[in-house]
C-alpha angles and dihedrals in degrees: 000000000000097000120091128187126207128181092281107009141067108208112199138153115278122258129197088257088069094064099091095048092042090050090051090054092047090049090070110097093214091055096054096036093110097034129086089250140091129221092239089059094052098112094045091045092050092048089053101037101045094059090042092052091046090049093053088069090059094042101043109010091247140055144141116318130220103246109224121190107233093210098050104019088230125142107246100182136276132312131168145067134327130179110233109205089192088069101021089233140104118255130209105222137180140177119175137183110266088234088076101038119130093024099100097254093125092051091045092051095042090053089051090050091049092049091047090050095049098034112034098022098035093220115172095215144009131198138196130197134197140166109266093244093054095092094163090060095048090050089056090050091051093046088052091056100256117139130211112258107168150315114277139178118248122176091336096313130106108237137181109249117211128180144181129198121216091221108110093001116139120254117275116274104195125101120231136201 
């Protein structure tokens, strides 16, 4: 019930076996450029984040997925949903390996997360945040239908705050397994 397939991705909860590949992705400076992380902390971050992401499924019934490339079977990063207590709302989030940037994977996965949130979970609203200089991220938000609402503070940083209401939104289009 927690796995979703898109045209090119299998989105499933993380397992401990994902830690090495996830650490390798997080070790790339360009990947963590807009995150509160450093490449030299990649292994420690992966060892902390993977169990946290997996645990969110047990705690909330949703969380970030491991994004698996259907063609290669390789982990490409994370995509999905995360509750942000700082805002009291659920965020669509994504972080992908730079090897697959500019191919539409983030938009494809963000749309699947949006559809899962509105369809399966019945959430009334989703948000997404990004640093103002992270234009690639804000483009994904806009392609997913989210609209800029305001600037906000998150963990000491000023971020662009986007949101989308379920009201009037079309029915989900992803298949699930």
